[in-house]
SELUM-884769 format. One record per residue (C-alpha): x, y, z; residue in three letters. Coordinates in Angstrom, 3 decimals, padded with zeros to 6 digits. Layout:
<marmars>
<marmar u="X" v="Y" w="Z" aa="ALA"/>
...
</marmars>
This chain:
<marmars>
<marmar u="-010.193" v="-007.037" w="-025.512" aa="UNK"/>
<marmar u="-008.247" v="-006.315" w="-022.291" aa="UNK"/>
<marmar u="-004.985" v="-007.712" w="-021.352" aa="UNK"/>
<marmar u="-003.639" v="-009.703" w="-018.267" aa="UNK"/>
<marmar u="-000.884" v="-008.076" w="-016.824" aa="UNK"/>
<marmar u="001.422" v="-009.067" w="-013.760" aa="UNK"/>
<marmar u="002.979" v="-006.814" w="-011.088" aa="UNK"/>
<marmar u="006.717" v="-007.194" w="-011.670" aa="UNK"/>
<marmar u="007.236" v="-006.967" w="-007.909" aa="UNK"/>
<marmar u="004.620" v="-009.683" w="-007.280" aa="UNK"/>
<marmar u="006.255" v="-012.045" w="-009.550" aa="UNK"/>
<marmar u="009.768" v="-011.574" w="-008.545" aa="UNK"/>
<marmar u="009.667" v="-010.942" w="-005.088" aa="UNK"/>
<marmar u="013.076" v="-011.590" w="-003.833" aa="UNK"/>
<marmar u="014.264" v="-008.298" w="-002.812" aa="UNK"/>
<marmar u="016.534" v="-008.164" w="000.090" aa="UNK"/>
<marmar u="014.272" v="-006.731" w="002.937" aa="UNK"/>
<marmar u="011.889" v="-009.931" w="002.153" aa="UNK"/>
<marmar u="014.212" v="-012.316" w="003.700" aa="UNK"/>
<marmar u="014.111" v="-013.721" w="006.861" aa="UNK"/>
<marmar u="016.129" v="-012.045" w="009.289" aa="UNK"/>
<marmar u="019.287" v="-013.469" w="010.960" aa="UNK"/>
<marmar u="016.953" v="-013.631" w="014.443" aa="UNK"/>
<marmar u="014.165" v="-015.647" w="012.600" aa="UNK"/>
<marmar u="016.416" v="-018.060" w="011.501" aa="UNK"/>
<marmar u="017.839" v="-018.504" w="014.754" aa="UNK"/>
<marmar u="014.519" v="-019.284" w="016.132" aa="UNK"/>
<marmar u="013.561" v="-021.746" w="013.186" aa="UNK"/>
<marmar u="016.789" v="-023.500" w="014.068" aa="UNK"/>
<marmar u="015.971" v="-023.870" w="017.560" aa="UNK"/>
<marmar u="012.338" v="-025.057" w="017.037" aa="UNK"/>
<marmar u="013.824" v="-027.961" w="014.390" aa="UNK"/>
<marmar u="013.931" v="-030.692" w="017.290" aa="UNK"/>
<marmar u="010.034" v="-030.010" w="017.603" aa="UNK"/>
<marmar u="009.481" v="-030.160" w="014.359" aa="UNK"/>
<marmar u="011.561" v="-033.282" w="013.566" aa="UNK"/>
<marmar u="009.491" v="-034.888" w="016.823" aa="UNK"/>
<marmar u="006.207" v="-033.681" w="015.249" aa="UNK"/>
<marmar u="006.963" v="-035.113" w="011.392" aa="UNK"/>
<marmar u="008.068" v="-038.655" w="013.338" aa="UNK"/>
<marmar u="004.729" v="-038.703" w="015.206" aa="UNK"/>
<marmar u="002.906" v="-038.155" w="011.827" aa="UNK"/>
<marmar u="004.844" v="-040.864" w="010.184" aa="UNK"/>
<marmar u="003.244" v="-043.263" w="013.170" aa="UNK"/>
<marmar u="000.049" v="-042.172" w="012.904" aa="UNK"/>
<marmar u="-000.240" v="-042.534" w="009.098" aa="UNK"/>
<marmar u="001.545" v="-046.078" w="009.569" aa="UNK"/>
<marmar u="-001.875" v="-046.842" w="011.679" aa="UNK"/>
<marmar u="-004.159" v="-045.203" w="009.259" aa="UNK"/>
<marmar u="-005.321" v="-048.497" w="007.167" aa="UNK"/>
<marmar u="-004.724" v="-050.989" w="009.801" aa="UNK"/>
<marmar u="-006.087" v="-051.873" w="013.332" aa="UNK"/>
<marmar u="-003.023" v="-050.414" w="015.750" aa="UNK"/>
<marmar u="-001.137" v="-053.476" w="017.364" aa="UNK"/>
<marmar u="000.528" v="-053.277" w="020.070" aa="UNK"/>
<marmar u="003.802" v="-052.291" w="018.424" aa="UNK"/>
<marmar u="002.257" v="-049.843" w="016.670" aa="UNK"/>
<marmar u="000.605" v="-048.145" w="020.205" aa="UNK"/>
<marmar u="003.910" v="-047.951" w="021.448" aa="UNK"/>
<marmar u="005.452" v="-046.201" w="018.564" aa="UNK"/>
<marmar u="002.552" v="-043.541" w="018.935" aa="UNK"/>
<marmar u="003.097" v="-043.410" w="022.497" aa="UNK"/>
<marmar u="006.919" v="-043.029" w="022.317" aa="UNK"/>
<marmar u="006.399" v="-040.511" w="019.236" aa="UNK"/>
<marmar u="003.798" v="-038.460" w="021.519" aa="UNK"/>
<marmar u="005.976" v="-038.246" w="024.263" aa="UNK"/>
<marmar u="008.955" v="-037.157" w="022.230" aa="UNK"/>
<marmar u="006.732" v="-034.215" w="020.707" aa="UNK"/>
<marmar u="005.778" v="-033.615" w="024.484" aa="UNK"/>
<marmar u="009.384" v="-033.306" w="025.421" aa="UNK"/>
<marmar u="010.656" v="-031.298" w="022.269" aa="UNK"/>
<marmar u="008.246" v="-028.719" w="023.193" aa="UNK"/>
<marmar u="009.399" v="-028.490" w="026.558" aa="UNK"/>
<marmar u="012.770" v="-028.224" w="025.515" aa="UNK"/>
<marmar u="012.069" v="-025.487" w="023.142" aa="UNK"/>
<marmar u="009.838" v="-023.619" w="025.893" aa="UNK"/>
<marmar u="012.491" v="-023.872" w="028.665" aa="UNK"/>
<marmar u="015.260" v="-023.013" w="026.220" aa="UNK"/>
<marmar u="013.522" v="-019.326" w="025.132" aa="UNK"/>
<marmar u="012.593" v="-019.124" w="028.529" aa="UNK"/>
<marmar u="015.957" v="-018.681" w="029.742" aa="UNK"/>
<marmar u="016.649" v="-015.904" w="027.013" aa="UNK"/>
<marmar u="016.421" v="-012.437" w="028.215" aa="UNK"/>
<marmar u="014.841" v="-009.710" w="026.413" aa="UNK"/>
<marmar u="016.107" v="-006.681" w="026.382" aa="UNK"/>
<marmar u="014.637" v="-003.812" w="028.657" aa="UNK"/>
<marmar u="012.711" v="-006.145" w="030.950" aa="UNK"/>
<marmar u="012.448" v="-005.890" w="034.418" aa="UNK"/>
<marmar u="015.574" v="-006.715" w="036.567" aa="UNK"/>
</marmars>
């Protein structure tokens, strides 16, 4: 009979080097508006799943899509404004 054992590191993988860095957390914070807009779009799409979309639903979907595009544009513009070290002058 063979025993099944777990690797301690795989089960409790909370070593300090596995935590996200401050830069990664900042990148996530910068994308929060885009993530929120995508969730709102998904909510609007879910509402229309079980029925034929009426004019109000179509307007809600259109506005949600526009918010997603605007949020992604803002995130892209914000990251384009930051300069990376070692770049060309």
